[in-house]
Steps between C-alpha positions, in 0.01 A plus 500: 500500500779249531652331197329177605162674515560661162603164352190330640279781369655481153461122492135522605394796287727483194549126470879511496713234666729545796793415274404778256465750783836398648676521163339826385472692824713362783813427297481833314449698823793314656719586201400868512582510873835335439588748226395801710713399798792388284497844336498701823685270743806727515282792609328318787635562848611189685466488878611194694208328676235711326269459205266720302167416340414620152155489346490441126164565337411329176216541254389206285374553147236281339767252388635467858815697423618681815607863484694651790320823593680608818738403776431609858780529754250516786217268393182454700498148639144493626323174437149644484536728195 
């Protein structure tokens, strides 16, 4: 489920606004990602002309607070799961 699909689902089923979702979920997930990579940036290998994908999995509680549950260095990027 993409973030857009999750947002649309939460708006339709929970009656929250897009602004509430963006403030409580998107901005908090962005901040957690920033902190994670800021913390470990000196340990990441840099290769010119290359990039690496990381998958960060979050769990939302009933108050829409995201919790980071794991980071994958080889995430599945299938669109049908």
